[in-house]
VOPAGU-2260 file (C-alpha; in pm, 1 decimal, decimal comma):
REM VOPAGU-2260
SITE   aa  ch    i         X         Y         Z
SITE  UNK   A    0   -5653,4   -1153,6   -2296,8
SITE  UNK   A    1   -5840,9   -1390,0   -2067,7
SITE  UNK   A    2   -6097,7   -1602,6   -2250,2
SITE  UNK   A    3   -6306,4   -1898,5   -2139,0
SITE  UNK   A    4   -6406,0   -2035,6   -1798,8
SITE  UNK   A    5   -6068,7   -2200,8   -1733,8
SITE  UNK   A    6   -5878,6   -1874,5   -1802,3
SITE  UNK   A    7   -6102,8   -1675,1   -1568,6
SITE  UNK   A    8   -6071,9   -1944,1   -1299,8
SITE  UNK   A    9   -5693,3   -1934,5   -1339,1
SITE  UNK   A   10   -5691,5   -1555,2   -1300,8
SITE  UNK   A   11   -5912,4   -1565,1    -988,4
SITE  UNK   A   12   -5694,3   -1834,6    -830,1
SITE  UNK   A   13   -5379,2   -1640,7    -922,2
SITE  UNK   A   14   -5509,0   -1326,5    -749,3
SITE  UNK   A   15   -5622,1   -1522,2    -442,6
SITE  UNK   A   16   -5281,7   -1692,4    -407,3
SITE  UNK   A   17   -5099,3   -1360,3    -431,3
SITE  UNK   A   18   -5318,9   -1210,4    -162,9
SITE  UNK   A   19   -5288,5   -1511,4      68,4
SITE  UNK   A   20   -4919,6   -1580,6      -9,3
SITE  UNK   A   21   -4776,6   -1261,2     147,6
SITE  UNK   A   22   -4982,8   -1326,5     462,3
SITE  UNK   A   23   -4829,9   -1673,0     489,4
SITE  UNK   A   24   -4487,3   -1526,1     420,2
SITE  UNK   A   25   -4529,4   -1268,4     694,9
SITE  UNK   A   26   -4590,6   -1551,0     943,4
SITE  UNK   A   27   -4227,7   -1653,0     883,6
SITE  UNK   A   28   -4086,1   -1298,9     891,0
SITE  UNK   A   29   -4282,1   -1243,0    1212,4
SITE  UNK   A   30   -4076,4   -1515,5    1384,5
SITE  UNK   A   31   -3754,4   -1384,9    1227,0
SITE  UNK   A   32   -3828,4   -1037,8    1367,0
SITE  UNK   A   33   -3835,8   -1185,5    1717,5
SITE  UNK   A   34   -3476,8   -1309,4    1681,3
SITE  UNK   A   35   -3145,1   -1129,6    1656,1
SITE  UNK   A   36   -3179,6   -1131,1    1275,5
SITE  UNK   A   37   -3473,0    -890,2    1301,0
SITE  UNK   A   38   -3232,3    -596,6    1335,4
SITE  UNK   A   39   -3034,3    -669,6    1015,7
SITE  UNK   A   40   -3077,2    -512,2     674,1
SITE  UNK   A   41   -3120,3    -862,1     529,5
SITE  UNK   A   42   -3441,4    -899,9     730,6
SITE  UNK   A   43   -3587,6    -575,7     594,7
SITE  UNK   A   44   -3498,7    -673,1     238,2
SITE  UNK   A   45   -3674,8   -1005,7     298,0
SITE  UNK   A   46   -3976,7    -824,6     445,7
SITE  UNK   A   47   -3994,9    -588,3     145,7
SITE  UNK   A   48   -3971,4    -878,3    -100,6
SITE  UNK   A   49   -4259,3   -1059,6      73,9
SITE  UNK   A   50   -4476,2    -745,1      69,6
SITE  UNK   A   51   -4400,7    -681,4    -298,9
SITE  UNK   A   52   -4609,9    -985,4    -396,3
SITE  UNK   A   53   -4922,2    -784,0    -313,0
SITE  UNK   A   54   -4853,5    -577,1    -629,3
SITE  UNK   A   55   -4868,0    -880,7    -862,6
SITE  UNK   A   56   -5250,4    -868,7    -903,1
SITE  UNK   A   57   -5213,4    -506,2   -1020,7
SITE  UNK   A   58   -4966,2    -625,1   -1285,0
SITE  UNK   A   59   -5221,5    -887,4   -1393,8
SITE  UNK   A   60   -5484,8    -618,1   -1443,0
SITE  UNK   A   61   -5247,4    -388,9   -1629,3
SITE  UNK   A   62   -5113,0    -654,2   -1867,9
SITE  UNK   A   63   -5449,1    -820,8   -1938,4
SITE  UNK   A   64   -5281,9   -1162,8   -1947,9
SITE  UNK   A   65   -5134,3   -1406,2   -1700,5
SITE  UNK   A   66   -4797,8   -1479,6   -1861,2
SITE  UNK   A   67   -4604,4   -1167,2   -1750,6
SITE  UNK   A   68   -4740,8   -1160,2   -1392,4
SITE  UNK   A   69   -4676,8   -1535,1   -1350,1
SITE  UNK   A   70   -4319,5   -1507,8   -1481,6
SITE  UNK   A   71   -4252,2   -1212,6   -1249,7
SITE  UNK   A   72   -4403,1   -1395,2    -952,1
SITE  UNK   A   73   -4201,9   -1714,5   -1008,0
SITE  UNK   A   74   -3869,4   -1532,2   -1043,7
SITE  UNK   A   75   -3940,6   -1311,1    -739,9
SITE  UNK   A   76   -4030,0   -1616,5    -528,8
SITE  UNK   A   77   -3712,2   -1798,3    -636,2
SITE  UNK   A   78   -3506,3   -1489,4    -554,2
SITE  UNK   A   79   -3675,5   -1452,3    -213,8
SITE  UNK   A   80   -3625,3   -1819,7    -130,0
SITE  UNK   A   81   -3254,8   -1820,3    -225,3
SITE  UNK   A   82   -3182,8   -1485,3     -59,6
SITE  UNK   A   83   -3357,6   -1589,4     263,7
SITE  UNK   A   84   -3194,0   -1932,7     263,0
SITE  UNK   A   85   -2847,3   -1779,8     215,4
SITE  UNK   A   86   -2874,6   -1541,7     511,3
SITE  UNK   A   87   -3118,8   -1722,7     740,3
SITE  UNK   A   88   -3011,3   -2080,4     804,4
SITE  UNK   A   89   -2884,2   -2217,0     473,2
SITE  UNK   A   90   -3040,1   -2555,8     402,1
SITE  UNK   A   91   -3225,0   -2528,6     735,9
SITE  UNK   A   92   -3388,7   -2199,0     639,0
SITE  UNK   A   93   -3767,7   -2172,3     670,7
SITE  UNK   A   94   -3764,5   -1992,5     331,2
SITE  UNK   A   95   -3615,3   -2286,9     137,6
SITE  UNK   A   96   -3954,4   -2469,7      83,2
SITE  UNK   A   97   -4072,8   -2164,1    -109,5
SITE  UNK   A   98   -3828,7   -2258,5    -384,2
SITE  UNK   A   99   -4033,8   -2573,2    -452,8
SITE  UNK   A  100   -4353,2   -2366,8    -455,0
SITE  UNK   A  101   -4197,8   -2139,9    -719,4
SITE  UNK   A  102   -4119,2   -2443,3    -936,0
SITE  UNK   A  103   -4477,1   -2571,1    -906,0
SITE  UNK   A  104   -4616,5   -2225,5    -988,9
SITE  UNK   A  105   -4399,4   -2213,7   -1298,5
SITE  UNK   A  106   -4531,2   -2546,0   -1427,8
SITE  UNK   A  107   -4893,1   -2457,6   -1341,5
SITE  UNK   A  108   -4908,6   -2115,3   -1503,8
SITE  UNK   A  109   -4631,1   -2124,7   -1763,9
SITE  UNK   A  110   -4622,6   -2483,5   -1889,1
SITE  UNK   A  111   -4639,3   -2365,6   -2251,3
SITE  UNK   A  112   -4332,9   -2141,0   -2211,0
SITE  UNK   A  113   -4137,3   -2325,8   -1942,0
SITE  UNK   A  114   -3794,1   -2266,7   -2098,9
SITE  UNK   A  115   -3771,7   -1894,0   -1998,3
SITE  UNK   A  116   -3884,8   -1992,4   -1647,5
SITE  UNK   A  117   -3612,1   -2253,9   -1608,7
SITE  UNK   A  118   -3355,3   -2015,8   -1758,0
SITE  UNK   A  119   -3434,3   -1750,2   -1495,6
SITE  UNK   A  120   -3424,6   -2005,0   -1213,2
SITE  UNK   A  121   -3090,3   -2141,1   -1338,0
SITE  UNK   A  122   -2940,1   -1790,8   -1344,9
SITE  UNK   A  123   -3047,7   -1724,7    -984,9
SITE  UNK   A  124   -2919,0   -2063,1    -869,1
SITE  UNK   A  125   -2584,1   -1983,9   -1032,8
SITE  UNK   A  126   -2565,4   -1654,4    -844,4
SITE  UNK   A  127   -2654,5   -1839,2    -521,5
SITE  UNK   A  128   -2369,0   -2091,5    -566,0
SITE  UNK   A  129   -2121,1   -1816,0    -663,4
SITE  UNK   A  130   -2203,6   -1630,4    -340,1
SITE  UNK   A  131   -2167,8   -1953,1    -143,4
SITE  UNK   A  132   -1824,2   -2017,8    -295,7
SITE  UNK   A  133   -1722,7   -1655,1    -239,7
SITE  UNK   A  134   -1808,4   -1655,0     131,3
SITE  UNK   A  135   -1709,5   -2016,9     188,0
SITE  UNK   A  136   -2002,0   -2065,1     426,4
SITE  UNK   A  137   -2352,1   -1934,5     498,6
SITE  UNK   A  138   -2365,3   -1623,6     719,4
SITE  UNK   A  139   -2483,7   -1699,2    1074,0
SITE  UNK   A  140   -2729,3   -1419,5    1139,0
SITE  UNK   A  141   -2953,3   -1648,0    1345,2
SITE  UNK   A  142   -2904,4   -1955,7    1555,5
SITE  UNK   A  143   -3046,3   -2275,1    1403,9
SITE  UNK   A  144   -3230,5   -2353,9    1728,1
SITE  UNK   A  145   -3437,2   -2035,7    1685,5
SITE  UNK   A  146   -3572,4   -2159,1    1349,5
SITE  UNK   A  147   -3777,3   -2458,9    1467,2
SITE  UNK   A  148   -4103,4   -2268,3    1512,9
SITE  UNK   A  149   -4049,5   -2065,9    1194,1
SITE  UNK   A  150   -3982,8   -2384,8     999,2
SITE  UNK   A  151   -4306,4   -2535,8    1132,4
SITE  UNK   A  152   -4513,3   -2237,4    1019,6
SITE  UNK   A  153   -4332,5   -2224,7     684,8
SITE  UNK   A  154   -4411,4   -2591,6     615,6
SITE  UNK   A  155   -4777,0   -2541,3     716,5
SITE  UNK   A  156   -4802,8   -2234,5     491,0
SITE  UNK   A  157   -4644,3   -2426,5     202,3
SITE  UNK   A  158   -4892,3   -2712,9     251,7
SITE  UNK   A  159   -5186,1   -2470,2     249,4
SITE  UNK   A  160   -5050,5   -2305,5     -61,6
SITE  UNK   A  161   -5005,0   -2638,7    -238,8
SITE  UNK   A  162   -5356,9   -2746,0    -137,6
SITE  UNK   A  163   -5505,4   -2439,2    -306,5
SITE  UNK   A  164   -5300,0   -2511,7    -617,5
SITE  UNK   A  165   -5416,3   -2875,3    -618,5
SITE  UNK   A  166   -5781,3   -2773,0    -591,5
SITE  UNK   A  167   -5731,7   -2528,2    -875,6
SITE  UNK   A  168   -5565,1   -2794,3   -1091,6
SITE  UNK   A  169   -5850,1   -3039,2   -1022,7
SITE  UNK   A  170   -6109,5   -2779,9   -1125,2
SITE  UNK   A  171   -5921,6   -2689,7   -1442,8
SITE  UNK   A  172   -5880,7   -3057,9   -1526,7
SITE  UNK   A  173   -6254,9   -3112,4   -1480,3
SITE  UNK   A  174   -6337,1   -2817,0   -1707,4
SITE  UNK   A  175   -6089,6   -2944,7   -1967,9
SITE  UNK   A  176   -6245,0   -3290,6   -1962,0
SITE  UNK   A  177   -6590,4   -3138,2   -1998,0
SITE  UNK   A  178   -6477,3   -2929,7   -2295,8
SITE  UNK   A  179   -6311,0   -3232,5   -2450,8
SITE  UNK   A  180   -6631,0   -3434,0   -2413,0
SITE  UNK   A  181   -6832,6   -3151,2   -2569,1
SITE  UNK   A  182   -6586,4   -3141,2   -2857,0
SITE  UNK   A  183   -6623,3   -3516,1   -2907,8
SITE  UNK   A  184   -7003,7   -3482,3   -2900,0
SITE  UNK   A  185   -6996,7   -3195,2   -3150,7
SITE  UNK   A  186   -6770,9   -3392,0   -3383,1
SITE  UNK   A  187   -7006,1   -3687,6   -3358,7
SITE  UNK   A  188   -7305,3   -3465,1   -3440,4
SITE  UNK   A  189   -7112,9   -3306,1   -3728,6
SITE  UNK   A  190   -7034,8   -3651,5   -3866,0
SITE  UNK   A  191   -7401,6   -3745,4   -3845,7
SITE  UNK   A  192   -7504,9   -3421,2   -4017,9
SITE  UNK   A  193   -7251,5   -3479,3   -4295,8
SITE  UNK   A  194   -7375,6   -3834,7   -4341,5
SITE  UNK   A  195   -7735,6   -3710,5   -4356,0
SITE  UNK   A  196   -7640,5   -3441,6   -4609,4
SITE  UNK   A  197   -7458,8   -3694,3   -4826,2
SITE  UNK   A  198   -7757,7   -3928,7   -4809,3
SITE  UNK   A  199   -7993,9   -3642,5   -4899,7
SITE  UNK   A  200   -7771,9   -3534,6   -5189,7
SITE  UNK   A  201   -7755,4   -3893,5   -5314,4
SITE  UNK   A  202   -8133,8   -3928,7   -5286,8
SITE  UNK   A  203   -8184,4   -3597,6   -5468,5
SITE  UNK   A  204   -7944,1   -3704,8   -5742,7
SITE  UNK   A  205   -8123,5   -4037,4   -5786,6
SITE  UNK   A  206   -8457,2   -3857,3   -5791,1
SITE  UNK   A  207   -8332,7   -3620,6   -6060,1
SITE  UNK   A  208   -8200,4   -3909,8   -6268,9
SITE  UNK   A  209   -8531,8   -4094,4   -6228,6
SITE  UNK   A  210   -8735,0   -3788,2   -6324,3
SITE  UNK   A  211   -8516,0   -3720,1   -6625,0
SITE  UNK   A  212   -8546,1   -4078,3   -6750,2
SITE  UNK   A  213   -8920,4   -4092,5   -6685,9
SITE  UNK   A  214   -8971,4   -3755,8   -6854,8
SITE  UNK   A  215   -8790,3   -3875,1   -7164,9
SITE  UNK   A  216   -8991,8   -4197,0   -7164,8
SITE  UNK   A  217   -9318,9   -4007,3   -7127,5
SITE  UNK   A  218   -9238,7   -3739,7   -7383,0
SITE  UNK   A  219   -9196,4   -3984,6   -7671,7
SITE  UNK   A  220   -9549,5   -4137,4   -7658,0
SITE  UNK   A  221   -9702,4   -3798,5   -7577,6
SITE  UNK   A  222   -9555,9   -3649,9   -7893,4
SITE  UNK   A  223   -9707,3   -3943,3   -8083,5
SITE  UNK   A  224  -10050,7   -3884,1   -7923,3
SITE  UNK   A  225  -10036,9   -3512,1   -8005,9
SITE  UNK   A  226   -9920,6   -3582,7   -8359,8
SITE  UNK   A  227  -10195,3   -3836,4   -8428,6
SITE  UNK   A  228  -10456,4   -3601,6   -8280,0
SITE  UNK   A  229  -10341,9   -3327,5   -8518,6
SITE  UNK   A  230  -10347,5   -3567,4   -8815,8
SITE  UNK   A  231  -10697,4   -3692,4   -8734,6
SITE  UNK   A  232  -10818,5   -3338,0   -8688,0
SITE  UNK   A  233  -10692,8   -3247,5   -9035,8
SITE  UNK   A  234  -10869,4   -3554,9   -9181,4
SITE  UNK   A  235  -11204,6   -3471,1   -9016,8
SITE  UNK   A  236  -11177,9   -3095,4   -9066,6
SITE  UNK   A  237  -11361,3   -3089,9   -9405,2
SITE  UNK   A  238  -11641,2   -3330,2   -9307,4
SITE  UNK   A  239  -11981,0   -3192,9   -9220,7
SITE  UNK   A  240  -12063,5   -3460,4   -8961,1
SITE  UNK   A  241  -11731,7   -3433,3   -8771,8
SITE  UNK   A  242  -11834,7   -3169,4   -8516,4
SITE  UNK   A  243  -11837,0   -3398,1   -8211,9
SITE  UNK   A  244  -11524,7   -3579,6   -8328,0
SITE  UNK   A  245  -11343,0   -3249,2   -8375,5
SITE  UNK   A  246  -11431,5   -3146,8   -8020,7
SITE  UNK   A  247  -11303,8   -3477,5   -7885,9
SITE  UNK   A  248  -10982,0   -3446,1   -8085,7
SITE  UNK   A  249  -10938,1   -3090,1   -7957,4
SITE  UNK   A  250  -10972,6   -3215,8   -7601,1
SITE  UNK   A  251  -10718,7   -3494,3   -7665,9
SITE  UNK   A  252  -10481,3   -3245,4   -7827,1
SITE  UNK   A  253  -10515,9   -2989,7   -7542,7
SITE  UNK   A  254  -10472,7   -3254,7   -7274,4
SITE  UNK   A  255  -10167,0   -3393,9   -7451,3
SITE  UNK   A  256  -10008,8   -3049,0   -7488,1
SITE  UNK   A  257  -10079,0   -2974,2   -7123,5
SITE  UNK   A  258   -9924,3   -3302,5   -7009,9
SITE  UNK   A  259   -9624,9   -3248,2   -7237,8
SITE  UNK   A  260   -9571,2   -2903,0   -7085,3
SITE  UNK   A  261   -9571,0   -3057,2   -6735,2
SITE  UNK   A  262   -9324,6   -3325,1   -6843,9
SITE  UNK   A  263   -9096,2   -3059,6   -6995,5
SITE  UNK   A  264   -9110,6   -2856,7   -6672,5
SITE  UNK   A  265   -9018,2   -3159,6   -6461,0
SITE  UNK   A  266   -8738,3   -3238,5   -6704,5
SITE  UNK   A  267   -8602,0   -2884,6   -6676,8
SITE  UNK   A  268   -8613,0   -2899,6   -6294,7
SITE  UNK   A  269   -8434,5   -3232,9   -6283,1
SITE  UNK   A  270   -8175,4   -3106,3   -6531,8
SITE  UNK   A  271   -8101,3   -2801,4   -6315,3
SITE  UNK   A  272   -8071,1   -3010,7   -5998,6
SITE  UNK   A  273   -7832,4   -3253,8   -6167,4
SITE  UNK   A  274   -7631,4   -2962,0   -6318,6
SITE  UNK   A  275   -7704,7   -3081,8   -6672,7
SITE  UNK   A  276   -7888,4   -2768,4   -6787,2
SITE  UNK   A  277   -7659,2   -2492,9   -6911,8
SITE  UNK   A  278   -7705,7   -2141,0   -7040,7
SITE  UNK   A  279   -7708,5   -2095,8   -7416,1
SITE  UNK   A  280   -7653,6   -1725,1   -7474,3
SITE  UNK   A  281   -7673,2   -1549,4   -7807,4
SITE  UNK   A  282   -7726,6   -1202,0   -7945,2
SITE  UNK   A  283   -8097,1   -1124,6   -7905,6
SITE  UNK   A  284   -8298,9    -820,4   -8004,5
SITE  UNK   A  285   -8501,1    -748,2   -7691,3
SITE  UNK   A  286   -8790,9    -581,4   -7874,0
SITE  UNK   A  287   -8834,6    -885,3   -8102,0
SITE  UNK   A  288   -8820,7   -1122,8   -7804,9
SITE  UNK   A  289   -9088,8    -925,1   -7619,7
SITE  UNK   A  290   -9305,5    -922,7   -7932,3
SITE  UNK   A  291   -9278,1   -1302,9   -7958,7
SITE  UNK   A  292   -9372,1   -1347,7   -7593,1
SITE  UNK   A  293   -9666,9   -1112,0   -7634,4
SITE  UNK   A  294   -9795,7   -1299,5   -7939,4
SITE  UNK   A  295   -9770,3   -1632,7   -7757,9
SITE  UNK   A  296   -9935,2   -1514,7   -7434,2
SITE  UNK   A  297  -10213,5   -1300,8   -7584,4
SITE  UNK   A  298  -10463,3   -1583,2   -7654,6
SITE  UNK   A  299  -10421,1   -1717,7   -7302,6
SITE  UNK   A  300  -10468,1   -1371,8   -7149,5
SITE  UNK   A  301  -10772,6   -1294,1   -7364,5
SITE  UNK   A  302  -10931,8   -1624,8   -7263,0
SITE  UNK   A  303  -11048,3   -1471,0   -6930,5
SITE  UNK   A  304  -11138,2   -1131,7   -7084,6
SITE  UNK   A  305  -10812,8    -969,4   -6974,1
SITE  UNK   A  306  -10613,7    -696,7   -7146,1
SITE  UNK   A  307  -10235,2    -714,4   -7192,1
SITE  UNK   A  308  -10037,9    -389,4   -7191,1
SITE  UNK   A  309   -9667,2    -393,3   -7284,5
SITE  UNK   A  310   -9458,6     -95,0   -7181,3
SITE  UNK   A  311   -9098,0     -58,3   -7298,8
SITE  UNK   A  312   -9027,3     316,6   -7269,8
SITE  UNK   A  313   -8674,4     302,7   -7407,9
SITE  UNK   A  314   -8509,2      81,7   -7671,2
SITE  UNK   A  315   -8279,1    -183,5   -7522,1
SITE  UNK   A  316   -8123,0    -289,9   -7850,6
SITE  UNK   A  317   -7939,1    -619,8   -7877,9
SITE  UNK   A  318   -7779,0    -801,4   -7585,7
SITE  UNK   A  319   -7630,8   -1137,2   -7496,0
SITE  UNK   A  320   -7879,9   -1359,6   -7312,3
SITE  UNK   A  321   -8045,4   -1700,8   -7318,2
SITE  UNK   A  322   -8366,3   -1633,6   -7515,2
SITE  UNK   A  323   -8532,5   -1965,3   -7429,6
SITE  UNK   A  324   -8500,6   -1913,7   -7053,8
SITE  UNK   A  325   -8605,8   -1549,1   -7066,7
SITE  UNK   A  326   -8903,1   -1637,2   -7287,9
SITE  UNK   A  327   -9011,8   -1924,9   -7064,0
SITE  UNK   A  328   -8973,8   -1715,0   -6750,0
SITE  UNK   A  329   -9193,6   -1438,9   -6892,8
SITE  UNK   A  330   -9449,9   -1687,1   -7021,0
SITE  UNK   A  331   -9466,7   -1848,8   -6676,4
SITE  UNK   A  332   -9534,9   -1509,5   -6516,2
SITE  UNK   A  333   -9790,3   -1408,3   -6781,2
SITE  UNK   A  334   -9961,4   -1746,6   -6754,5
SITE  UNK   A  335   -9989,9   -1704,2   -6378,2
SITE  UNK   A  336  -10127,1   -1353,6   -6415,5
SITE  UNK   A  337  -10383,8   -1470,9   -6672,6
SITE  UNK   A  338  -10489,3   -1762,6   -6454,2
SITE  UNK   A  339  -10563,5   -1550,2   -6145,9
SITE  UNK   A  340  -10707,3   -1240,9   -6317,4
SITE  UNK   A  341  -11052,9   -1203,4   -6470,0
SITE  UNK   A  342  -11162,8    -902,4   -6677,7
SITE  UNK   A  343  -10856,5    -714,9   -6561,0
SITE  UNK   A  344  -10535,3    -563,6   -6689,3
SITE  UNK   A  345  -10198,0    -734,8   -6705,5
SITE  UNK   A  346   -9899,0    -508,7   -6765,0
SITE  UNK   A  347   -9552,3    -619,7   -6876,1
SITE  UNK   A  348   -9285,2    -351,3   -6826,8
SITE  UNK   A  349   -8940,0    -379,7   -6982,9
SITE  UNK   A  350   -8666,5    -130,5   -6898,1
SITE  UNK   A  351   -8299,8     -99,6   -6806,3
SITE  UNK   A  352   -8140,5      65,0   -6506,0
SITE  UNK   A  353   -7786,0     128,1   -6392,2
SITE  UNK   A  354   -7666,5      66,1   -6037,0
SITE  UNK   A  355   -7330,3      40,9   -5862,5
SITE  UNK   A  356   -7339,9    -330,0   -5959,0
SITE  UNK   A  357   -7369,0    -254,4   -6331,4
SITE  UNK   A  358   -7646,8    -235,2   -6590,7
SITE  UNK   A  359   -7958,4    -447,8   -6541,6
SITE  UNK   A  360   -8265,7    -534,8   -6746,5
SITE  UNK   A  361   -8587,7    -526,1   -6545,9
SITE  UNK   A  362   -8887,9    -733,6   -6654,7
SITE  UNK   A  363   -9200,8    -669,5   -6449,2
SITE  UNK   A  364   -9538,1    -843,9   -6482,7
SITE  UNK   A  365   -9819,6    -682,8   -6284,9
SITE  UNK   A  366  -10185,2    -782,2   -6259,0
SITE  UNK   A  367  -10491,3    -672,9   -6063,5
SITE  UNK   A  368  -10608,2   -1025,7   -5989,4
SITE  UNK   A  369  -10682,2   -1207,1   -5665,4
SITE  UNK   A  370  -10338,4   -1144,3   -5507,8
SITE  UNK   A  371  -10171,5   -1352,5   -5237,4
SITE  UNK   A  372  -10161,5   -1368,1   -4860,1
SITE  UNK   A  373   -9832,1   -1316,1   -4665,6
SITE  UNK   A  374   -9816,7   -1693,0   -4600,0
SITE  UNK   A  375   -9855,0   -1759,6   -4970,9
SITE  UNK   A  376   -9572,3   -1519,5   -5055,1
SITE  UNK   A  377   -9334,9   -1712,8   -4831,0
SITE  UNK   A  378   -9381,9   -2040,8   -5017,5
SITE  UNK   A  379   -9461,3   -1922,5   -5369,3
SITE  UNK   A  380   -9118,7   -2020,0   -5511,3
SITE  UNK   A  381   -9102,7   -2365,6   -5351,6
SITE  UNK   A  382   -9123,5   -2676,9   -5568,3
SITE  UNK   A  383   -9478,0   -2818,1   -5607,2
SITE  UNK   A  384   -9613,0   -2538,4   -5388,9
SITE  UNK   A  385   -9883,2   -2281,1   -5456,0
SITE  UNK   A  386   -9975,7   -1962,1   -5276,9
SITE  UNK   A  387  -10299,8   -2089,9   -5122,8
SITE  UNK   A  388  -10405,4   -2440,2   -5025,4
SITE  UNK   A  389  -10712,4   -2437,4   -5251,5
SITE  UNK   A  390  -10538,2   -2291,7   -5557,4
SITE  UNK   A  391  -10482,7   -2625,8   -5729,5
SITE  UNK   A  392  -10846,7   -2730,4   -5695,2
SITE  UNK   A  393  -10981,6   -2394,1   -5818,9
SITE  UNK   A  394  -10730,9   -2293,7   -6085,1
SITE  UNK   A  395  -10519,3   -2605,4   -6151,9
SITE  UNK   A  396  -10143,3   -2614,2   -6191,3
SITE  UNK   A  397   -9857,9   -2806,8   -6030,6
SITE  UNK   A  398   -9668,5   -2531,4   -5852,1
SITE  UNK   A  399   -9356,3   -2577,7   -6065,8
SITE  UNK   A  400   -9365,6   -2271,6   -6294,0
SITE  UNK   A  401   -9240,3   -2011,8   -6045,4
SITE  UNK   A  402   -8986,5   -2252,5   -5894,6
SITE  UNK   A  403   -8843,2   -2308,8   -6241,6
SITE  UNK   A  404   -8849,4   -1936,0   -6316,6
SITE  UNK   A  405   -8646,0   -1858,3   -6005,4
SITE  UNK   A  406   -8389,9   -2123,1   -6101,7
SITE  UNK   A  407   -8363,1   -1975,2   -6451,5
SITE  UNK   A  408   -8309,0   -1626,3   -6306,5
SITE  UNK   A  409   -8033,9   -1748,9   -6076,7
SITE  UNK   A  410   -7865,7   -1934,9   -6363,1
SITE  UNK   A  411   -7857,0   -1606,7   -6557,2
SITE  UNK   A  412   -7709,2   -1422,5   -6256,8
SITE  UNK   A  413   -8032,1   -1241,8   -6184,1
SITE  UNK   A  414   -8310,4   -1233,1   -5927,5
SITE  UNK   A  415   -8689,1   -1249,5   -5907,9
SITE  UNK   A  416   -8899,8   -1069,6   -5646,6
SITE  UNK   A  417   -9270,8   -1058,0   -5579,0
SITE  UNK   A  418   -9508,5    -807,7   -5420,4
SITE  UNK   A  419   -9871,5    -891,0   -5362,8
SITE  UNK   A  420  -10176,9    -796,9   -5164,7
SITE  UNK   A  421  -10483,3   -1013,4   -5127,1
SITE  UNK   A  422  -10766,7    -880,1   -5341,1
SITE  UNK   A  423  -10547,8    -609,1   -5502,4
SITE  UNK   A  424  -10303,9    -786,1   -5731,1
SITE  UNK   A  425   -9952,8    -919,9   -5775,2
SITE  UNK   A  426   -9629,6    -790,3   -5926,1
SITE  UNK   A  427   -9332,1   -1009,9   -6021,3
SITE  UNK   A  428   -8999,7    -841,2   -6103,4
SITE  UNK   A  429   -8710,6   -1014,4   -6280,0
SITE  UNK   A  430   -8368,2    -847,0   -6294,4
SITE  UNK   A  431   -8100,6    -981,0   -6531,0
SITE  UNK   A  432   -7750,5    -836,5   -6581,2
SITE  UNK   A  433   -7710,4    -681,2   -6925,2
SITE  UNK   A  434   -7425,6    -798,1   -7147,1
SITE  UNK   A  435   -7407,5    -565,1   -7444,6
SITE  UNK   A  436   -7329,7    -682,5   -7796,9
SITE  UNK   A  437   -7082,7    -471,5   -7991,3
SITE  UNK   A  438   -7228,6    -266,4   -8277,0
SITE  UNK   A  439   -7579,9    -342,4   -8152,4
SITE  UNK   A  440   -7862,3    -161,8   -8317,8
SITE  UNK   A  441   -7989,2      92,0   -8065,9
SITE  UNK   A  442   -8269,5     213,4   -8285,9
SITE  UNK   A  443   -8522,6     -54,3   -8192,9
SITE  UNK   A  444   -8876,3      79,6   -8165,9
SITE  UNK   A  445   -9025,9     187,6   -7836,6
SITE  UNK   A  446   -9312,1     -41,5   -7743,1
SITE  UNK   A  447   -9628,4      82,0   -7574,8
SITE  UNK   A  448   -9935,3    -104,3   -7689,6
SITE  UNK   A  449  -10227,9    -307,7   -7562,7
SITE  UNK   A  450  -10392,2    -631,2   -7660,1
SITE  UNK   A  451  -10763,6    -617,0   -7596,8
SITE  UNK   A  452  -10980,1    -913,5   -7509,8
């Protein structure tokens, strides 16, 4: 099939040459018809062979490619040139220059498969020389003096034909050079993009290493601060005059725990980016895990007069999963829901479903809080990004919790989706593939309970 500008240009030129070529050929047969040779059968065979070139464009359309029509055209032109030269003047024949045109056509259109072309030409030349040896001389159907005008027109026609071919070759060469330059430019751009990607990957790796080291360095003194705050609080707990001091120690302890949580989040992110955080799966009773998450999140949810409802309509038993990552993912979602909901209801739904991709555990956290705008939904899972521009100033947070949760879900082979409407509420859905544990206890209790404010 014809593809690309150069192929279409080649096809158009091929058709034009095979429409103009027979007209040029008829200028020679016109002069032959005015001589004594015009009454011979050899003349009519020559005339028919010239006219047959008008059918070559039809062969091009039927075949859909240029190879077969070009091969047919070259061999027909060689045969016409040798046949006409044998009967009309020998080496003085006006048809002999067409042999050179056939050779040029073969190299132009069939350079990639030139061997069959040369084989066909060699076979026809062999037949020509055998006929010459058989007869001993060229037949004299026409006097050589009657060929001067025909030779002149034949040479002019050959020059015109070669001019068209030269123009075509120049155009194709220009297109090829343009394509080659575009290829060089694209390779240069690709090299630049690869270099930029390598530099970005190196920078990201260094950033992750820096964050990991800094997180470790920060975590050690923070643990000391939290520990000393707890010790001092125990010492002042039984004193009657320690009210203000206890409040100050509580603030120090809360601030330290908050800062330690941020450091741990940054450490987890840097560990994921540097491929140093791995899954640690074990057999986990889902009902017990949900109960632990509920107990941990309940004080935070009740802080803003919210109510937590846990719905697990069917027992999920025991399965293989990473309990730390599932627990942290759920706590991140429940913490978000508690932060943006006041005097509302937060529901955590746990269930399993079977699809054509296997069995999945669905964990859904829904609230009726402030919700998010469409713009906020698009960037909610980005690092250090929050749904709205004023979220950090109003509610606090670093914008890392949901980014980390999405990474955890992907590590476990799952997904996380979000639906939200401004002023109505938000729903996060985590789906994790279920890996069953043999002999698991399927009699775990069904959970449907609420935690009031």
